C-alpha positions in Angstrom: 129.7 48.5 97.7 131.7 51.3 99.3 130.9 54.7 97.8 134.0 56.9 97.6 133.6 60.6 97.6 135.8 63.1 95.8 135.6 66.6 97.2 135.7 69.4 94.6 137.0 72.6 96.1 138.4 73.3 99.6 136.0 76.0 100.7 134.0 76.3 103.9 130.9 74.3 102.7 133.2 71.5 101.6 134.8 71.5 105.1 131.4 71.3 106.7 130.2 68.5 104.3 133.3 66.3 105.2 132.9 66.9 108.9 129.2 66.1 108.8 129.8 62.8 107.0 132.8 61.7 108.9 131.3 62.4 112.3 128.0 60.7 111.6 127.8 57.5 113.7 125.8 55.5 111.1 127.0 56.8 107.7 127.0 53.4 106.1 129.3 52.2 103.4 130.8 55.5 102.2 134.1 57.2 102.6 135.7 60.6 101.8 138.5 59.4 99.5 140.1 62.4 97.8 140.1 66.1 97.2 141.1 68.5 94.5 141.2 72.3 94.5 142.6 75.0 92.2 145.3 75.7 94.8 147.0 72.4 95.5 148.6 73.7 98.6 145.2 74.6 100.0 143.9 71.1 99.0 146.8 69.4 100.8 146.2 71.4 104.0 142.5 70.6 103.8 143.2 66.9 103.4 145.6 66.9 106.3 143.2 68.7 108.5 140.3 66.4 107.7 142.2 63.1 107.2 141.5 62.7 103.5 143.9 60.2 102.0 144.4 61.5 98.5 145.1 64.9 97.0 144.9 65.6 93.3 146.7 68.3 91.3 143.6 69.4 89.4 139.9 68.9 89.0 140.6 67.1 85.8 142.9 64.6 87.4 140.4 63.9 90.1 137.6 63.4 87.5 139.8 61.0 85.6 140.9 59.0 88.6 139.6 55.6 89.5 139.7 56.4 93.2 136.3 58.0 93.5 132.7 57.2 92.5 130.9 60.4 93.2 131.9 64.1 93.3 130.7 66.7 95.9 131.0 70.0 94.1 131.2 73.0 96.5 132.8 75.5 94.1 131.5 79.0 93.3 128.2 79.2 91.4 129.7 80.0 87.9 131.7 76.8 88.0 128.8 74.4 88.8 127.9 73.7 85.2 131.3 73.0 83.8 132.6 71.1 86.8 129.5 68.9 87.1 129.8 68.1 83.4 133.5 67.3 83.7 132.9 64.7 86.4 129.8 63.2 84.6 131.9 63.0 81.4 134.4 60.9 83.3 131.8 58.5 84.6 131.4 60.0 88.1 128.1 60.6 89.9 127.5 64.2 91.1 126.1 66.0 94.1 126.4 69.7 93.3 125.8 72.5 95.7 122.9 74.8 95.0 122.2 76.5 92.7 122.6 73.6 90.3 123.5 76.1 87.6 123.3 79.8 87.0 120.1 79.5 84.9 117.5 77.2 83.5 119.3 76.7 80.1 122.4 75.4 81.9 120.4 73.2 84.2 118.4 71.6 81.4 121.6 70.9 79.5 123.3 69.4 82.6 120.3 67.2 83.4 120.1 66.0 79.8 123.8 65.1 79.9 123.5 63.2 83.2 120.5 61.3 81.9 122.4 60.3 78.7 125.3 59.1 80.8 122.9 57.2 83.1 124.6 58.7 86.1 123.2 60.1 89.4 122.9 63.9 89.5 121.4 65.9 92.4 121.3 69.5 93.4 122.4 69.7 97.1 119.2 71.2 98.5 119.9 69.7 101.9 116.7 71.0 103.4 114.7 68.3 101.6 116.4 65.6 103.7 115.9 67.3 107.1 114.0 65.0 109.5 111.8 68.1 110.4 110.8 68.5 106.7 110.0 64.9 106.4 107.8 65.1 109.5 106.1 68.2 108.2 105.4 66.5 104.8 103.8 63.5 106.6 101.6 65.8 108.7 100.4 67.6 105.5 99.8 64.3 103.7 97.9 63.0 106.7 95.6 66.0 106.6 96.6 67.3 110.0 96.7 70.9 108.7 93.7 70.5 106.5 93.8 72.3 103.2 97.1 74.2 103.1 96.6 77.6 101.5 99.3 79.9 102.8 103.1 79.9 103.5 105.1 82.7 105.1 108.8 82.5 105.3 111.7 84.9 106.1 115.4 84.4 105.4 117.6 87.2 106.4 121.3 87.0 107.2 123.9 89.9 107.0 125.9 88.5 104.1 125.7 91.4 101.7 129.4 92.1 102.1 130.4 88.6 101.1 131.9 88.4 97.6 130.0 85.2 96.6 126.8 87.2 97.2 127.5 90.7 96.1 129.6 90.2 93.0 128.1 89.3 89.7 131.2 87.5 88.4 130.9 85.1 91.3 127.3 84.3 90.5 126.3 86.7 93.3 122.6 87.4 94.1 120.5 87.1 97.3 118.0 84.9 95.4 120.8 82.6 94.1 122.2 82.2 97.6 119.6 82.3 100.3 116.6 82.9 98.2 116.8 79.3 96.9 115.8 78.1 100.3 112.5 80.0 100.4 111.7 79.1 96.8 112.3 75.4 97.3 110.2 75.4 100.5 107.2 76.7 98.6 107.7 73.9 96.0 108.0 71.4 98.9 104.7 72.6 100.5 102.5 73.1 97.5 104.0 70.5 95.2 102.8 72.5 92.2 103.9 75.1 89.7 102.9 78.7 90.6 100.6 80.4 88.2 102.0 83.8 89.0 105.3 85.2 90.3 105.5 88.7 91.7 108.7 90.3 93.0 109.4 93.6 94.7 113.0 94.5 95.4 115.3 97.4 96.1 117.8 98.9 93.6 120.6 96.5 92.6 124.1 97.0 94.1 126.9 98.4 92.0 127.7 95.0 90.6 124.2 94.6 89.4 122.9 92.0 91.8 120.0 91.9 94.3 120.4 91.9 98.0 116.8 92.2 99.2 113.4 91.2 97.8 109.9 89.9 98.6 108.6 87.2 96.3 104.9 86.3 96.1 104.0 83.0 94.5 100.4 82.5 93.6 99.0 78.9 93.1 95.8 77.6 91.8 92.9 77.6 94.2 93.9 80.8 95.9 97.0 79.4 97.5 99.9 81.8 98.1 103.4 82.0 99.4 105.0 85.2 100.7 108.8 84.9 100.8 111.1 87.5 102.2 114.8 87.5 101.4 117.3 89.9 103.0 121.1 89.9 102.8 121.4 92.9 105.0 120.0 91.9 108.4 119.4 88.9 110.6 115.6 88.1 110.5 113.6 85.6 112.5 114.2 82.9 110.0 111.2 80.7 110.5 108.5 79.4 108.1 104.9 79.0 108.9 102.5 76.8 106.9 98.8 77.6 107.3 95.9 75.2 106.7 92.2 75.0 107.3 92.8 73.0 110.5 95.7 74.9 111.9 99.3 75.9 111.3 102.8 74.4 111.6 106.1 76.2 112.0 109.6 75.2 110.9 111.5 77.0 113.6 114.6 79.2 113.0 116.6 78.2 111.1 113.8 77.0 108.8 116.2 75.9 106.0 117.5 73.1 108.3 115.5 73.2 111.5 115.9 71.2 114.6 112.4 72.1 115.8 108.9 71.7 114.3 105.9 73.2 116.0 102.9 71.3 115.0 99.2 72.2 114.6 98.5 71.2 118.3 101.1 73.7 119.5 103.5 71.1 120.6 107.1 71.4 119.5 109.1 68.3 118.4 112.9 68.4 118.4 115.2 66.8 115.9 118.7 67.0 117.4 121.8 66.9 115.1 124.7 64.6 115.7 128.1 65.5 116.9 129.8 68.5 118.5 132.3 69.5 115.8 132.7 73.2 114.9 131.1 74.2 111.6 131.3 77.2 109.4 127.5 77.4 108.8 124.5 76.9 111.0 123.4 73.3 111.5 125.8 72.0 108.9 125.9 68.6 110.6 122.6 68.1 108.7 124.6 67.9 105.4 125.1 64.2 106.1 121.5 63.5 105.2 122.0 64.5 101.6 125.1 62.4 101.5 123.1 59.4 102.8 120.5 60.0 100.2 123.1 60.2 97.4 124.7 56.9 98.5 121.3 55.2 98.8 120.3 56.3 95.3 123.6 55.2 93.7 123.6 51.8 95.5 120.0 51.3 94.2 120.8 52.2 90.6 118.9 55.5 90.7 120.0 58.5 88.6 117.9 61.0 90.6 116.5 61.3 94.0 112.7 61.3 94.4 113.1 63.9 97.2 115.1 66.3 95.1 114.4 65.2 91.5 115.6 66.7 88.2 112.1 68.1 87.7 112.3 69.9 91.0 115.7 71.4 90.2 114.5 72.6 86.8 111.4 74.3 88.3 113.7 75.9 90.9 116.0 77.2 88.2 112.9 78.5 86.3 111.8 80.4 89.3 115.2 81.8 90.0 115.4 83.0 86.4 112.0 84.7 86.7 112.9 86.4 90.0 116.2 87.7 88.5 114.3 88.9 85.3 111.9 90.9 87.4 114.7 92.4 89.5 116.9 93.1 86.5 119.8 90.7 87.4 121.4 89.5 84.3 124.3 87.0 84.0 126.5 86.7 80.9 125.5 83.1 80.5 121.9 84.2 80.0 122.9 85.2 76.5 124.4 81.8 75.7 123.0 78.6 74.5 123.9 75.2 75.9 123.6 71.7 74.2 
């Protein structure tokens, strides 16, 4: 069964997603079938550039069409909840860019809705499908690091001047943009709920959003993660996992690395396919979340075991707590959702 993708929005991440899928040599039985954007002219240009056969006048028209099976939603953060719900309501599976929603209440409502519809829904945390992450996970399970007790990770890129990051009306916030990656990595490594969350940040910008913070997550048994997030400067964006038998490092960029340095000091490489130009670093790796989505749909799954609904809800809970401690408040935090 061919799985047909509908692309929701014509932004940079959508361009990278389409390029990553279309250039992958073994993408299986899936095609990029259609696109819609708020600006039809922009959608038409996007479709022409990337050889997408159908362009729709609106998101509603794309959601109602019988030309797609699954939607890839790459719109701005405040639109994730309503757009995901729109496509689910019309019987379409959904892969939605991170963050899944702006807060836990929205995420809980969306997951409940998808489960009621018996449709696949996944937050597009592409890191989880990185071959380097999978290799690291196996090493931890096999005991090569011993008892893992500490994680240190930096994510700093100079994006503080970008509207999607620095404006509250766009769902801006460093933790909601790049901070998600450090939080999800801690979940991935410790596979547990933290017992304490501590956050130190700098004053919020004039829009009331954060651009720099250090997050400390404490887990049972003395385990700890120290996570640095910085939207002002480029940092050495690597993650090191420490155990009783040694350490392993997801090399820069840790959020989708091509190199893993193991406990024996040897570095294994995981090269990406293709040579197309991308807007974001290592975006060719976006194909792996597409492959997982297709695999799950074809096997009748409504969530991925590698990025489950439970994982997304915990991630949303942590994002809420970090924002609370920093004083970042969205209007939707005052609303209730079914």
